[in-house]
C-alpha positions, 0 to 999 in steps of 0.5 A, spaced: 565 933 782 561 926 787 554 926 788 553 927 796 548 922 799 542 924 800 539 923 808 532 923 808 529 921 816 523 919 817 520 922 824 514 924 829 513 924 837 507 919 835 507 912 834 502 908 830 503 914 825 505 911 819 514 913 819 516 906 819 511 905 813 514 911 810 520 909 811 520 903 808 516 904 802 520 910 800 527 906 801 524 901 795 521 906 791 527 909 792 531 902 789 527 900 784 528 906 780 535 904 780 538 908 786 542 905 791 540 905 797 540 905 805 536 904 810 538 905 817 532 903 822 533 906 829 527 904 831 524 897 835 527 894 829 519 893 824 523 896 819 528 891 820 523 886 819 520 889 814 526 889 810 530 882 813 532 880 806 536 886 806 540 886 812 547 887 811 549 885 818 551 891 820 547 894 826 544 900 828 549 902 833 555 901 830 554 908 826 555 912 833 561 908 833 558 903 839 557 895 838 563 892 833 565 898 829 570 897 824 567 889 823 561 893 821 564 897 816 569 891 814 563 887 813 559 892 808 566 892 804 565 886 803 558 886 802 559 890 797 565 886 793 560 881 792 553 886 790 547 882 789 546 885 783 540 889 789 540 896 789 537 896 797 541 894 803 539 894 811 543 897 818 539 893 823 536 896 829 539 893 836 538 894 843 545 896 844 543 902 841 537 905 846 541 902 851 548 907 850 547 912 847 542 916 853 549 916 857 553 919 851 554 926 850 550 929 844 556 933 840 561 927 840 554 922 839 553 928 832 559 926 830 559 920 830 553 918 826 555 924 822 563 921 820 559 914 819 554 916 814 561 920 810 565 913 810 559 910 806 556 915 803 560 912 797 556 907 796 549 909 796 546 915 793 539 915 799 539 913 806 533 913 809 532 914 817 527 910 821 526 913 828 523 911 835 515 915 837 521 919 842 527 926 841 533 921 843 539 923 842 540 919 837 534 921 834 536 929 835 543 926 831 539 924 825 535 930 825 541 935 825 545 930 819 538 930 815 537 933 807 529 932 809 
């Protein structure tokens, strides 16, 4: 039986309380233990800055079917084919995520994110999602698919 990727969402309504630090440290720790780890930045990009050397060229909006869509998943497949031995990859934050998601229906946003995570699941064991300090559509979607 294949094990499903576990998803940790780091969320809190107040800014400046360590969400990004917790996300980065959780991702680093898992990767150092040999766990195939995906870090996803739904916030303004601080996690993207901290883990920039692990960016795979995919933007967070693609997880919701926005922006580049399938091209982003094609880049992930290409990256996996030329794997450098690192156990940590980053899907970076982008402005399109914050601008377009408020206009999308919540149930469609959740379905798109769930489908994207299921597509990514075979490539990773653990996913950490860093969220902004609000209760946006993206945060609600992330919490709805989280294991913890």
